[in-house]
Backbone as ProteinMPNN parsed JSONL, in Angstrom:
{"seq_chain_A": "MCLGVPMRVIDGDDMSALCEGAGRAERISMLLIGAQPPGAHVLVHLGTAMRVLEEEEAALIAAALAGLDAALAGRTFEAHFADLIDREPQLPAHLALSDEPDPGALALGPRRRQA", "coords_chain_A": {"N_chain_A": [[-32.44, -25.111, 28.081], [-32.172, -21.911, 29.405], [-33.633, -18.769, 28.926], [-33.437, -15.24, 28.986], [-35.758, -12.574, 28.66], [-36.141, -9.479, 27.065], [-37.883, -6.74, 28.461], [-40.076, -3.89, 28.762], [-40.551, -1.461, 31.232], [-43.7, -0.474, 32.371], [-45.163, 0.536, 34.554], [-44.615, 0.679, 38.083], [-43.214, -0.429, 41.289], [-40.925, -0.805, 44.109], [-41.264, -3.508, 44.582], [-42.672, -4.837, 42.452], [-43.416, -4.66, 38.905], [-45.423, -3.628, 36.164], [-44.782, -4.875, 33.089], [-43.949, -4.838, 29.57], [-43.412, -6.806, 26.678], [-42.225, -8.92, 24.026], [-44.725, -9.251, 22.868], [-46.57, -9.359, 24.943], [-47.958, -8.458, 28.181], [-47.01, -8.375, 31.57], [-46.911, -8.816, 35.16], [-43.961, -8.261, 36.88], [-41.444, -9.359, 39.121], [-39.462, -7.09, 40.927], [-37.569, -7.301, 42.82], [-34.817, -8.008, 42.764], [-33.504, -5.95, 41.416], [-34.611, -3.537, 42.141], [-36.837, -0.635, 42.075], [-37.704, 0.647, 38.874], [-37.81, 3.267, 36.459], [-40.72, 4.156, 34.437], [-40.507, 3.037, 31.087], [-37.942, 2.068, 31.245], [-35.718, -0.582, 30.351], [-35.621, -4.032, 31.027], [-34.084, -7.199, 31.771], [-35.766, -10.16, 31.813], [-36.346, -13.12, 33.577], [-38.041, -16.015, 34.229], [-40.202, -14.572, 35.41], [-38.932, -12.634, 36.927], [-37.121, -9.633, 37.144], [-33.882, -9.48, 36.111], [-31.698, -7.822, 35.494], [-30.954, -4.403, 34.574], [-31.298, -3.13, 31.281], [-29.675, -1.458, 28.57], [-31.289, 0.445, 26.003], [-30.434, -0.245, 23.389], [-29.168, -2.751, 23.78], [-31.36, -4.235, 24.658], [-32.888, -4.238, 22.316], [-31.196, -5.703, 20.599], [-31.183, -8.225, 21.868], [-33.91, -8.865, 21.711], [-34.162, -9.022, 18.916], [-32.472, -11.203, 18.387], [-33.86, -13.258, 19.714], [-36.201, -13.253, 18.189], [-35.088, -14.055, 15.782], [-34.242, -16.643, 16.454], [-36.741, -17.822, 16.91], [-37.775, -17.606, 14.301], [-35.95, -19.245, 12.878], [-36.446, -21.744, 14.088], [-39.002, -22.126, 13.194], [-38.599, -22.558, 10.563], [-38.366, -20.394, 8.892], [-36.77, -17.609, 7.153], [-33.998, -16.17, 8.804], [-31.861, -14.45, 8.871], [-32.033, -11.615, 8.77], [-32.608, -10.912, 11.36], [-30.245, -11.049, 12.664], [-28.555, -8.955, 11.955], [-26.461, -7.493, 13.062], [-24.454, -9.332, 13.243], [-23.908, -10.38, 10.764], [-21.668, -10.44, 7.997], [-19.247, -10.056, 9.386], [-16.305, -11.067, 11.136], [-16.18, -13.614, 13.623], [-15.46, -12.798, 17.035], [-13.184, -13.698, 19.482], [-13.491, -13.836, 23.033], [-11.321, -11.935, 25.174], [-10.043, -13.55, 27.095], [-9.876, -15.98, 25.834], [-8.341, -15.71, 23.589], [-5.259, -16.285, 21.76], [-2.042, -15.892, 23.306], [1.27, -14.596, 23.489], [2.574, -14.037, 25.76], [3.832, -15.219, 28.867], [1.894, -16.809, 31.398], [2.075, -16.526, 34.685], [0.485, -17.775, 36.586], [-0.63, -19.971, 35.417], [-0.869, -23.445, 34.484], [1.691, -25.25, 32.781], [0.62, -26.276, 30.069], [0.501, -26.034, 27.367], [0.326, -23.89, 24.406], [-0.503, -20.511, 25.133], [-3.465, -18.538, 24.9], [-4.094, -15.575, 23.025], [-5.084, -12.13, 22.761], [-6.731, -11.032, 19.861]], "CA_chain_A": [[-31.76, -23.848, 28.044], [-32.95, -20.822, 29.985], [-33.439, -17.512, 28.219], [-34.03, -14.023, 29.512], [-36.504, -11.829, 27.655], [-36.165, -8.053, 27.372], [-39.205, -6.145, 28.617], [-40.053, -2.467, 29.09], [-41.374, -1.142, 32.399], [-44.829, 0.433, 32.156], [-45.409, 1.185, 35.843], [-44.312, -0.25, 39.157], [-42.606, 0.038, 42.536], [-39.763, -1.609, 44.504], [-41.6, -4.928, 44.637], [-43.05, -5.394, 41.156], [-43.732, -3.689, 37.857], [-46.097, -4.104, 34.97], [-43.823, -4.756, 31.99], [-44.411, -5.376, 28.296], [-42.376, -7.274, 25.774], [-42.517, -10.178, 23.339], [-46.146, -9.328, 22.558], [-47.431, -9.575, 26.116], [-47.697, -7.647, 29.373], [-47.137, -9.168, 32.797], [-46.333, -8.242, 36.371], [-42.624, -8.813, 37.072], [-40.793, -9.06, 40.4], [-38.339, -6.157, 40.808], [-36.817, -7.416, 44.07], [-33.369, -8.102, 42.556], [-32.903, -4.724, 40.863], [-35.261, -2.34, 42.667], [-37.773, 0.079, 41.208], [-37.169, 1.253, 37.655], [-38.788, 4.222, 35.925], [-41.408, 3.747, 33.216], [-39.668, 3.139, 29.897], [-36.682, 1.34, 31.437], [-35.689, -1.939, 29.805], [-35.073, -5.003, 31.973], [-33.989, -8.58, 31.309], [-36.673, -10.922, 32.675], [-36.225, -14.578, 33.556], [-38.98, -16.659, 35.159], [-41.013, -13.6, 36.126], [-38.102, -11.763, 37.763], [-36.175, -8.768, 36.439], [-32.534, -9.874, 36.535], [-30.827, -6.654, 35.396], [-31.401, -3.316, 33.708], [-30.679, -3.151, 29.96], [-29.727, -0.273, 27.723], [-32.27, 0.237, 24.936], [-29.798, -0.931, 22.261], [-28.979, -4.157, 24.136], [-32.687, -4.853, 24.669], [-33.276, -4.452, 20.919], [-30.385, -6.802, 20.06], [-31.67, -9.481, 22.451], [-35.227, -9.129, 21.116], [-33.935, -9.454, 17.532], [-31.91, -12.556, 18.428], [-34.94, -14.181, 20.066], [-37.071, -13.343, 17.011], [-34.353, -14.871, 14.817], [-34.324, -18.03, 16.914], [-38.106, -18.257, 16.629], [-37.89, -17.769, 12.845], [-35.175, -20.426, 12.483], [-37.156, -22.934, 14.556], [-40.216, -22.264, 12.386], [-38.211, -22.804, 9.185], [-38.382, -19.153, 8.117], [-35.462, -16.961, 7.074], [-33.683, -15.551, 10.088], [-30.656, -13.635, 8.77], [-32.308, -10.201, 9.054], [-32.646, -10.721, 12.81], [-28.867, -11.051, 13.16], [-27.836, -7.998, 11.108], [-25.225, -7.058, 13.736], [-23.458, -10.404, 13.163], [-23.648, -10.709, 9.364], [-20.537, -9.743, 7.36], [-18.119, -9.767, 10.28], [-15.647, -12.247, 11.679], [-16.42, -13.816, 15.053], [-14.404, -12.316, 17.914], [-13.022, -14.444, 20.728], [-13.273, -13.021, 24.223], [-9.897, -11.749, 25.451], [-9.485, -14.66, 27.874], [-9.726, -17.156, 24.977], [-7.448, -15.408, 22.467], [-3.875, -16.727, 21.953], [-1.117, -14.888, 23.821], [2.677, -14.995, 23.534], [3.098, -13.715, 27.084], [3.617, -16.299, 29.841], [0.973, -16.569, 32.501], [2.725, -17.159, 35.829], [-0.454, -18.541, 37.39], [-1.2, -21.071, 34.641], [-0.088, -24.664, 34.323], [2.357, -25.315, 31.474], [-0.048, -27.343, 29.332], [0.529, -25.765, 25.933], [0.365, -22.46, 24.078], [-1.549, -19.656, 25.696], [-4.272, -17.798, 23.936], [-3.853, -14.137, 23.102], [-6.112, -11.281, 22.182], [-6.495, -10.754, 18.436]], "C_chain_A": [[-32.703, -22.782, 28.592], [-32.617, -19.527, 29.26], [-34.099, -16.377, 28.972], [-34.677, -13.268, 28.366], [-36.469, -10.347, 28.019], [-37.604, -7.549, 27.447], [-39.028, -4.685, 29.016], [-41.022, -2.215, 30.229], [-42.469, -0.155, 31.998], [-45.078, 1.233, 33.424], [-45.073, 0.19, 36.939], [-43.737, 0.414, 40.386], [-41.413, -0.855, 42.859], [-40.026, -3.115, 44.422], [-41.877, -5.534, 43.263], [-43.353, -4.276, 40.168], [-44.514, -4.379, 36.754], [-45.146, -3.823, 33.82], [-44.436, -5.332, 30.727], [-43.217, -5.756, 27.445], [-42.78, -8.601, 25.178], [-44.018, -10.363, 23.12], [-47.058, -9.574, 23.738], [-47.058, -8.599, 27.23], [-47.873, -8.55, 30.582], [-46.494, -8.439, 33.968], [-45.058, -9.012, 36.679], [-42.104, -8.437, 38.453], [-39.586, -8.164, 40.147], [-37.416, -6.259, 42.024], [-35.308, -7.462, 43.87], [-32.737, -6.795, 42.102], [-33.528, -3.438, 41.386], [-36.162, -1.68, 41.635], [-37.042, 0.682, 40.017], [-38.235, 2.185, 37.086], [-39.513, 3.657, 34.707], [-40.514, 4.005, 32.001], [-38.344, 2.416, 30.02], [-36.818, -0.063, 30.857], [-35.018, -2.859, 30.816], [-35.025, -6.381, 31.318], [-34.748, -9.443, 32.302], [-36.466, -12.415, 32.465], [-37.143, -15.134, 34.633], [-39.723, -15.651, 36.031], [-40.253, -12.645, 37.021], [-37.173, -10.936, 36.893], [-34.786, -9.063, 36.994], [-31.547, -8.709, 36.497], [-31.438, -5.634, 34.46], [-30.621, -3.396, 32.397], [-30.698, -1.755, 29.349], [-30.696, -0.584, 26.585], [-31.675, -0.547, 23.767], [-29.604, -2.423, 22.556], [-30.318, -4.892, 24.152], [-33.147, -5.161, 23.246], [-32.492, -5.603, 20.294], [-30.863, -8.157, 20.583], [-33.021, -9.852, 21.842], [-35.077, -9.622, 19.676], [-33.391, -10.881, 17.493], [-32.987, -13.583, 18.77], [-35.922, -14.341, 18.909], [-36.404, -14.19, 15.927], [-34.388, -16.342, 15.174], [-35.704, -18.605, 16.62], [-38.298, -18.509, 15.134], [-37.157, -19.024, 12.378], [-35.896, -21.71, 12.884], [-38.421, -23.199, 13.741], [-39.899, -22.503, 10.911], [-38.266, -21.577, 8.293], [-36.969, -18.576, 8.044], [-35.227, -16.168, 8.352], [-32.54, -14.548, 10.015], [-30.885, -12.175, 9.136], [-32.315, -9.91, 10.551], [-31.25, -10.646, 13.423], [-27.994, -10.099, 12.35], [-26.525, -7.54, 11.739], [-24.118, -8.113, 13.646], [-23.082, -10.774, 11.73], [-22.475, -9.865, 8.862], [-19.466, -9.303, 8.346], [-17.569, -11.079, 10.806], [-16.007, -12.396, 13.156], [-15.215, -13.345, 15.864], [-14.367, -13.173, 19.176], [-12.941, -13.471, 21.891], [-11.78, -12.993, 24.54], [-9.295, -12.953, 26.177], [-9.327, -15.945, 27.053], [-8.763, -16.943, 23.815], [-6.026, -15.856, 22.792], [-2.996, -15.58, 22.429], [0.296, -15.45, 23.82], [3.282, -14.767, 24.91], [2.833, -14.87, 28.046], [2.646, -15.861, 30.932], [1.536, -17.28, 33.719], [1.788, -18.015, 36.674], [-1.017, -19.753, 36.684], [-0.276, -22.28, 34.644], [0.518, -24.676, 32.93], [1.787, -26.481, 30.678], [-0.006, -27.136, 27.829], [0.503, -24.282, 25.68], [-0.795, -21.723, 24.721], [-2.328, -19.001, 24.578], [-3.982, -16.314, 24.109], [-4.981, -13.388, 22.418], [-5.757, -10.943, 20.749], [-6.37, -9.276, 18.171]], "O_chain_A": [[-33.892, -22.767, 28.27], [-31.449, -19.229, 29.012], [-35.186, -16.532, 29.528], [-34.199, -13.316, 27.232], [-36.74, -9.991, 29.166], [-38.436, -7.887, 26.605], [-37.984, -4.288, 29.535], [-42.161, -2.683, 30.21], [-42.199, 0.866, 31.367], [-45.19, 2.458, 33.382], [-45.228, -1.017, 36.749], [-43.759, 1.636, 40.525], [-40.934, -1.584, 41.99], [-39.099, -3.899, 44.216], [-41.38, -6.615, 42.944], [-43.522, -3.115, 40.54], [-44.298, -5.552, 36.452], [-44.749, -2.68, 33.595], [-45.316, -6.191, 30.78], [-42.164, -5.119, 27.486], [-43.587, -9.328, 25.757], [-44.527, -11.482, 23.178], [-48.212, -9.962, 23.554], [-45.984, -7.997, 27.217], [-48.774, -9.389, 30.617], [-45.648, -7.563, 33.789], [-45.056, -10.241, 36.734], [-42.306, -7.31, 38.903], [-38.779, -8.44, 39.26], [-36.569, -5.389, 42.23], [-34.573, -6.99, 44.738], [-31.561, -6.551, 42.371], [-33.022, -2.353, 41.102], [-36.24, -2.108, 40.483], [-35.916, 1.164, 40.135], [-39.429, 1.919, 37.219], [-38.987, 2.782, 34.02], [-39.859, 5.042, 31.899], [-37.681, 2.17, 29.013], [-37.899, -0.653, 30.873], [-33.984, -2.519, 31.391], [-35.817, -6.688, 30.427], [-34.424, -9.465, 33.489], [-36.417, -12.905, 31.337], [-37.036, -14.77, 35.804], [-39.86, -15.845, 37.239], [-40.865, -11.915, 37.801], [-36.509, -11.471, 36.005], [-34.54, -8.918, 38.192], [-30.667, -8.608, 37.351], [-32.319, -5.948, 33.66], [-29.426, -3.695, 32.398], [-31.619, -0.973, 29.582], [-30.901, -1.749, 26.243], [-32.339, -1.423, 23.212], [-29.844, -3.263, 21.689], [-30.404, -6.038, 23.71], [-33.728, -6.217, 22.993], [-33.057, -6.395, 19.54], [-30.938, -9.124, 19.826], [-33.254, -11.01, 21.497], [-35.786, -10.538, 19.26], [-33.807, -11.679, 16.653], [-33.022, -14.662, 18.18], [-36.423, -15.44, 18.671], [-37.075, -14.954, 15.234], [-34.546, -17.195, 14.3], [-35.827, -19.733, 16.143], [-38.909, -19.503, 14.742], [-37.688, -19.785, 11.569], [-35.951, -22.66, 12.103], [-38.86, -24.342, 13.61], [-40.811, -22.637, 10.095], [-38.218, -21.699, 7.069], [-36.079, -19.001, 8.78], [-36.15, -15.572, 8.907], [-32.27, -13.858, 10.998], [-30.019, -11.554, 9.751], [-32.055, -8.78, 10.963], [-31.094, -10.226, 14.569], [-26.829, -10.395, 12.086], [-25.574, -7.23, 11.023], [-22.962, -7.814, 13.944], [-22.052, -11.41, 11.504], [-22.317, -8.712, 9.262], [-18.84, -8.262, 8.145], [-18.286, -12.075, 10.906], [-16.126, -11.396, 13.864], [-14.075, -13.482, 15.42], [-15.381, -13.352, 19.85], [-12.377, -12.386, 21.748], [-11.057, -13.932, 24.207], [-8.157, -13.333, 25.902], [-8.709, -16.9, 27.524], [-8.405, -17.899, 23.127], [-5.616, -15.821, 23.952], [-3.175, -14.436, 22.013], [0.506, -16.628, 24.111], [4.378, -15.249, 25.196], [1.741, -15.439, 28.048], [2.599, -14.695, 31.323], [1.488, -18.508, 33.792], [2.247, -18.893, 37.405], [-1.801, -20.499, 37.272], [0.94, -22.151, 34.787], [-0.088, -24.161, 31.991], [2.394, -27.551, 30.615], [-0.449, -28.011, 27.084], [0.641, -23.487, 26.609], [-1.906, -22.24, 24.837], [-1.868, -18.934, 23.438], [-3.664, -15.856, 25.207], [-5.725, -13.941, 21.608], [-4.611, -10.605, 20.452], [-6.171, -8.869, 17.027]]}, "name": "protein", "num_of_chains": 1, "seq": "MCLGVPMRVIDGDDMSALCEGAGRAERISMLLIGAQPPGAHVLVHLGTAMRVLEEEEAALIAAALAGLDAALAGRTFEAHFADLIDREPQLPAHLALSDEPDPGALALGPRRRQA"}
């Protein structure tokens, strides 16, 4: 499984940036997203910034990765998933049951609709 890690830009240009996150600093390729200002959050995969993140999304991803690390180490992990505790899972709209016919779909059974 491949995971992206949120990092914060310290300094850089169109080609690369020094970024910090997950307890380390490293030079990241910025070729896919272009230069970002210091303080910007980016999602990094294999040394390349894949997309810009809002601060809240970066924090949620970092918490989820910390929770995964805690679970793998046998520690409690629930606090890392506070945004998911005490709520029902939500299906994406394209997976929810629907009573409306889909003219482009094969007639294989009931459609899913949004809850």
